[in-house]
C-alpha positions as CSV (number, residue, x, y, z in Angstrom):
1,M,27.1,-60.2,35.0
2,K,30.3,-59.1,33.4
3,K,33.7,-60.3,34.7
4,I,36.6,-57.9,34.5
5,T,40.2,-58.1,35.8
6,T,42.8,-55.6,37.0
7,P,44.8,-53.8,36.0
8,L,41.9,-52.1,34.1
9,K,42.1,-51.9,30.3
10,E,40.3,-49.1,28.5
11,K,38.7,-51.6,26.1
12,D,37.2,-53.4,29.1
13,I,35.8,-50.4,30.8
14,R,34.6,-48.8,27.6
15,A,32.2,-51.7,27.2
16,L,30.6,-51.2,30.6
17,K,27.4,-49.1,31.1
18,A,26.0,-47.4,34.2
19,G,23.8,-49.9,36.1
20,E,25.6,-53.0,34.9
21,E,26.6,-55.6,37.5
22,V,30.3,-56.7,37.5
23,L,32.4,-59.3,39.2
24,L,35.9,-58.0,39.7
25,K,39.1,-60.1,39.9
26,G,42.6,-58.8,40.7
27,V,44.3,-56.2,42.8
28,I,42.7,-53.1,44.3
29,Y,44.0,-50.6,46.8
30,T,42.2,-49.3,49.8
31,A,42.5,-45.6,50.6
32,R,40.3,-43.2,52.6
33,D,40.5,-39.5,53.4
34,Q,43.9,-39.3,55.1
35,A,45.6,-41.6,52.6
36,H,44.1,-39.6,49.7
37,K,45.5,-36.4,51.2
38,R,48.9,-37.9,51.5
39,L,48.9,-39.3,48.0
40,C,48.0,-35.8,46.6
41,D,50.7,-34.2,48.7
42,L,53.3,-36.7,47.2
43,I,52.0,-35.9,43.7
44,K,52.2,-32.1,44.4
45,K,55.8,-32.6,45.6
46,R,56.6,-34.9,42.7
47,R,57.6,-37.7,45.0
48,Q,57.2,-41.4,44.5
49,L,53.8,-42.9,45.4
50,P,53.5,-46.1,47.5
51,F,52.1,-47.8,44.5
52,A,51.8,-47.0,40.8
53,L,48.4,-45.5,39.9
54,K,48.4,-46.4,36.3
55,N,45.3,-48.5,35.4
56,Q,44.6,-49.3,39.1
57,I,41.5,-49.1,41.2
58,I,41.2,-47.4,44.6
59,Y,38.6,-48.7,47.0
60,Y,37.2,-46.1,49.4
61,C,37.4,-48.5,52.3
62,G,39.0,-48.8,55.7
63,P,39.0,-52.5,56.4
64,T,38.6,-53.6,60.0
65,P,41.2,-55.9,61.6
66,A,40.9,-59.6,60.6
67,P,39.2,-61.9,63.1
68,P,41.2,-65.1,63.9
69,G,41.4,-67.3,60.9
70,K,40.2,-64.7,58.5
71,I,42.1,-62.6,55.8
72,I,40.3,-59.4,56.6
73,G,37.6,-58.0,58.7
74,S,34.6,-56.0,57.4
75,C,35.5,-54.1,54.3
76,G,32.5,-52.1,53.2
77,P,32.6,-48.9,51.1
78,T,32.8,-45.4,52.5
79,T,31.0,-42.3,51.1
80,S,32.8,-41.4,47.9
81,S,32.0,-37.7,47.7
82,R,34.4,-37.1,50.6
83,M,37.2,-38.1,48.2
84,D,36.1,-35.7,45.4
85,K,38.6,-33.0,46.4
86,F,41.4,-35.5,45.9
87,T,40.2,-37.4,42.9
88,I,41.4,-35.3,39.9
89,P,45.2,-35.4,40.7
90,L,44.9,-39.2,41.0
91,L,43.1,-39.6,37.7
92,K,45.7,-37.3,36.0
93,N,48.3,-39.7,37.3
94,G,46.7,-42.8,35.7
95,L,44.0,-44.0,38.2
96,K,41.3,-45.8,36.1
97,G,38.8,-46.9,38.7
98,M,37.2,-46.0,42.0
99,I,34.9,-48.1,44.3
100,G,32.7,-46.5,46.9
101,K,29.2,-45.6,47.6
102,G,27.0,-42.6,46.7
103,K,26.9,-39.8,44.2
104,R,29.9,-37.9,42.8
105,S,30.1,-34.2,42.0
106,A,29.5,-32.9,38.5
107,E,33.3,-32.0,38.4
108,I,34.2,-35.6,39.1
109,I,31.8,-37.0,36.5
110,S,33.5,-34.7,33.9
111,A,36.9,-35.8,35.1
112,I,35.8,-39.5,34.8
113,K,34.9,-38.8,31.1
114,K,38.0,-36.8,30.4
115,Y,40.4,-39.4,31.9
116,K,38.4,-42.4,30.6
117,A,37.9,-43.8,34.1
118,I,35.0,-45.6,35.8
119,Y,33.3,-45.4,39.2
120,F,31.9,-48.6,40.8
121,L,29.5,-49.0,43.6
122,A,30.0,-51.6,46.2
123,P,27.0,-52.8,48.3
124,A,26.7,-50.6,51.3
125,G,26.1,-52.2,54.7
126,A,27.6,-55.5,53.4
127,G,31.2,-55.2,54.7
128,A,31.2,-58.7,56.2
129,Y,29.8,-60.1,53.0
130,L,32.4,-58.4,50.9
131,S,35.2,-59.7,53.0
132,K,34.5,-63.2,51.6
133,F,35.7,-62.1,48.2
134,V,39.1,-60.9,49.5
135,K,41.8,-63.6,49.0
136,K,44.8,-61.7,50.2
137,K,45.6,-58.4,52.1
138,E,48.9,-56.6,52.4
139,L,49.8,-53.4,54.1
140,I,51.3,-51.0,51.6
141,S,51.8,-47.7,53.3
142,W,51.2,-45.6,56.4
143,P,50.5,-48.1,59.1
144,E,50.1,-45.2,61.6
145,L,46.7,-44.5,59.9
146,G,45.4,-47.8,61.3
147,T,42.4,-49.1,59.2
148,E,42.8,-46.0,57.0
149,A,46.3,-47.1,55.9
150,I,46.7,-48.2,52.2
151,F,46.2,-52.0,51.8
152,R,46.7,-54.0,48.6
153,L,43.8,-56.5,48.3
154,E,43.5,-59.4,45.9
155,V,39.9,-60.0,45.2
156,E,37.9,-62.6,43.2
157,D,34.4,-62.2,42.0
158,F,34.1,-59.0,44.0
159,P,30.5,-57.8,43.3
160,L,30.1,-54.2,42.0
161,I,27.7,-52.1,40.0
162,V,28.9,-49.5,37.5
163,G,27.9,-46.2,39.1
164,I,29.4,-43.9,36.5
165,D,30.6,-45.2,33.2
166,I,33.4,-43.9,30.9
167,K,30.9,-41.7,29.1
168,G,29.8,-40.0,32.3
169,R,26.4,-41.8,32.5
170,S,25.4,-42.2,36.1
171,I,22.8,-44.5,37.8
172,Y,21.8,-41.4,39.8
173,D,20.7,-39.5,36.7
174,K,16.9,-39.3,36.5
175,R,16.9,-38.7,32.7
């Protein structure tokens, strides 16, 4: 299993291949549909984003509230294809990694290659398990979105699989 840290460096993600298991350490940002729409609206209007995208990872997740004595509630991945319509502007602005579940469109696979990014898969149905790897959670933006607000998570040994690598190879390809 390979260990990588954030912010992502091109040399680190260039070495990863679709299907490899990874343990991630560092900062990731949660964002789902509404947060993605707002980020893209800010980009379109040339306004400042709530966090710098350069070399960062967005986790397609809406964490549940933390139970007493815990940092975070369940924090499993959501279906990534719902974010496809918002992904290219984020990649153009420096986003290097995405975490979610499921296939991505051909257009997004091409964009991952073009912008030298990577797509990770988190284990679906394992949100409670994944919460054990979150060491800190901080609200960053749009609290009115509830669990779909943007949160900054610090993770350690967060278990992932490379779904689509920097060369566009996908674990979903049957070739």
